N, C-alpha and C positions, 0 to 999 in steps of 0.2 A: 504493500500500500504506500502511495506517495501523497504526502500533504501538498495541496496546490492552492493557489489563489488566482482569482480572475476578477475583472472589472464588470460591474453592472451599472451603467449610467452613473459612474462616479463613486459607487460603493464597492469596497473590496469584499468579495465573497470567498469563503474558505471551504474547500472540499477535500475529499479523499478519492484519489484516482487509483483504481485497481486494474493492473495490467496482466494479461495472460503470459505465461512463460512460453518462450520459444517463438514468438510472433513479432515480426518487425513492425507491421502496420495492421492492427486488428480493427474489425468493425467496432464502432463506438456506441455506447448506450448511456443516456442521462437517466438517473434514477432519483425519485423523490417519494416521500411517504405522507403520512396523515397530516391533517391540519394541526397547527401549533408544534409540529414535531421538529426535532433536530436529527441530523443524519444518523446519529448513533442508535436511534430507536428501531428503525427497520431498514432504511435505505442502505446503510453500510452492509447489512447482512445480505441483501439481494445483490448489491454490486459485487461483493466479494465472490458470491456463488456464480455470478455471470462471468467473472474473470476466470474462474476455474473451468468454465465451459467455452473459453476462447474469445471473450469480448473485453474490450477496454471500457470499464464501467465507472462512471463518475457519480458519486453522491456528494451533496453539498448542503450547507446551511443557507437558507433564504435570507434576504435582507432583513436585518433586525432580529435574527434568530441565531442561537448557538455561538459559534466562533466567528461568524460574519459580522461585518460592520453594519452601520445604518441605524437611524432613529426614525420613529419611536420603536422601542423594543417589543418583541413578542406580540405584534399586531397582525392578525390574519387578514391579509389584503390580496384578494385574488389577482387583480390587475398587476400588482407589483410582483407577485410570484410568477405570473406568466412571463413578465419581462425578464426576471432572473433566469428562467428556463431558457429563454431565447439566447441569453448571453452564455449560459452553460453549454448550449449547442455550439455556439461560436468557439468557445474554448476547446471543445473536443474536435471540432472541424479542423482547427489549426494546430493541433498537437502532433508532434512528429511520430508518436507511437500509434496514431489513429488513422485509419482510412477515412478521410473526410467525405468520401462519396457514399459511405455505408454507415449511416447514423440512425439509431433508433431511440425510442423513448419509452420508459417504464414508469407508470404512476400507480402507487399503492394507495388505496382509500381515497382521501380527498385530492391527492395529487393526480388522480385520474382526470379530474376536471381541468386542472391546470395544464397537464401534458396534452390533453385533447385540444384545449384552447390554443396552445402554441402550435400544435401540429396542423390545425385548421388554417394557419396563416404562415407556416414556415415549411416551404417545400424541401428544405435540407433534411428534414425528418422523413425518412423513407418508410418507417414502420413504427407501429404504436402497439403497446401492450398495457393492459390495465388489470391489476390484481385486486380482488375484493373492492371493486370501484364504488366509491360514493359519488353518485351522479344525480344531481337534484335540479329541480325547477321550483316555481312557486307552489304548485300543488303538492309536491313531495315534501317541501319544507313545512307546509301546513300540517301534513300528516305526521311528520317526524317531531314537530315542536309544539304539538298540543292545539292546533287549530289556528284559524285566521286571526283571532283576537290575541292569542299568545304571541304569534309572530309579530303582529303590529306593536305589541308592548315591547318586545325585544328591540325592534327597530327604533322605537321612541327612546328607549333607554340608551341605545347606541348613539343616536344623534345628540342626546343631551351630554353624553360622555365626550363626544367629539367636540362639542362647543366648549366644555370645560378645559379640554386639552388645548384647544386653540387660544383660549383666554389665559390659562395659567401654566401650561406645559405639563400639568399633572395627568397621569394616566390612571384610569379607574380599572383595576384588575380584579377578577374573580378567579377561583380555581377552574382549570379545565375539567378536572374530575374531582368530585368530593362526595362522600357519603353523608356529610353533615351540613353542607352549605347549599341551600336551595337555589342560590344565585349562580351556582357553577354551570358552566357550559354543558357539562354532562353530569347531572346530579345523581350518579349511580355508583354502585360498587363494582368497579371495573378492575379486575386483578392486574391486567397487563400494565395499566398506568400507575397503580398504587403499590405494586410489588417491586421492591428494589432489585430483585433478581431478574426482573423482566424489563419493563419500561420506566419504572420509577427511579430513574438514575439522576445523579447530580447535574448532568449536562442539560436536563429538561426541567425547567422551573415550575411546571404545572400552573401556569397562569394564562388567563385569557383576557385580552383587552376588550372591555365592554363596547368600545367604539367600533369594534370590528363587526358587530351584528348586522348593520344595514348592508354592507358590501357582501357579507356571506349569504344572507337570507334573500337577497335580490339577484344573486348570481344564477344564471340559467345555463347549465351545462348540457341539458338535453337538446337545446336548440343548436348546439355546435355540431351534432352528428351529421347532418346533411352537408356540412362544409368539409368533412374529413374524407379524403379520397385514398389515403394511405391504407395498406393492409392493416387491419386492427383485430387484436385478440383480446377477449375478456375472459378472466378466470374468476368464478364467483360461486356462491352457495346460497341456497334458499334460506339457510339459517343465519346468513350474514346480513349486513346492513342494506336496507332498501333495494332488494332484488328487482323491484318494479322499475327503478331508475335504470338499472343495467339492461333490462329487457327493452325498455322504450328507446334507450340510446342505441342499442344494437340494431333494432329495427330501422332506425333512421340513418345509419351509416351509409355513405355514398359509395365507398370502395369495397374491396374484398374484406370479408369479415368472418370471424369464428368466435364461438363462445363455448367454454367448458364449464359445465355445472358439476361441482363436486360437493363434499361435505365439510362442515366446520363453521364455527362462529367467526364473526368479523376479526376478532383478536387472535384467533388461531393462525390467520394468514400473516400475522406480524412476526411471530417467532416460534410457532409450534410445528411439530411434525405429526403427520406427513404433509401438512398443507404447504409449508415453505418449499420443501424439495419438489413436490408435485408442481407447484407454481413456477419455480425456477426452471425446471426441466421443460415444462410446456412453453414458457416464454422463450427460452433459448432455442427450442425447436422452431418456434414461430419466426424468430429473427434469422435463424439459419435458412429458412425457406424464402424469406422476403428481403433480406439484405445482401444476399449473394447472387 
């Protein structure tokens, strides 16, 4: 693994580049994970496994997250994340160990939306893979977050928090995951995020900026599907998050497409077996067919 840095519109981003052994110029894949995540949560795991299978794989921290620069910190901003992915593709395209004509993108959970958004506008990305994809629009957000009134309240709180930040520079944070704080973005007992042996690591601060709600809840990933012509693979489970979003997105895709339905909860795809190995093998085979 090589620690790397690259520029994203004036912000220095930090990543981990995993290179396969014995290849001078390998196909490149940009990898990213769940909302609020740092690369150590799951993107590193997938990138390292892809390198074992012959790919130059880059995981990185988005602007304002983890080891990367940028302010404000830990704010889920879809447009900014899509911009960062675009610059990550540029970094891979120009790296001497990477074949810049063979570039793919892998999004896990929420990064499925951001990788799809970039792919819809970036012809350098020749192939797309989405694992346990969180893909939402307004209807899915209402179903996931307690109805239209609950969504409207979160958007209202987010706009108020944004106004406070603009006026004072102070950021209103709540936990991403909590079993005791009802304000948490995910007020549930989720072992992956709370267990120090899994995702509850020091590099991930478990904080959600309230001002992020409006951008998150009004983001429409389902509408991106007809704009995506690259070969696209989805790996998902009916037991995982919002399978309806994956189904509707898959139906709307404009290019060659495949979807593998398997078993497992959403969080199994982050670090558990057999879900991770099955996903990596399926993704690697997809890139093998579509990048060469």
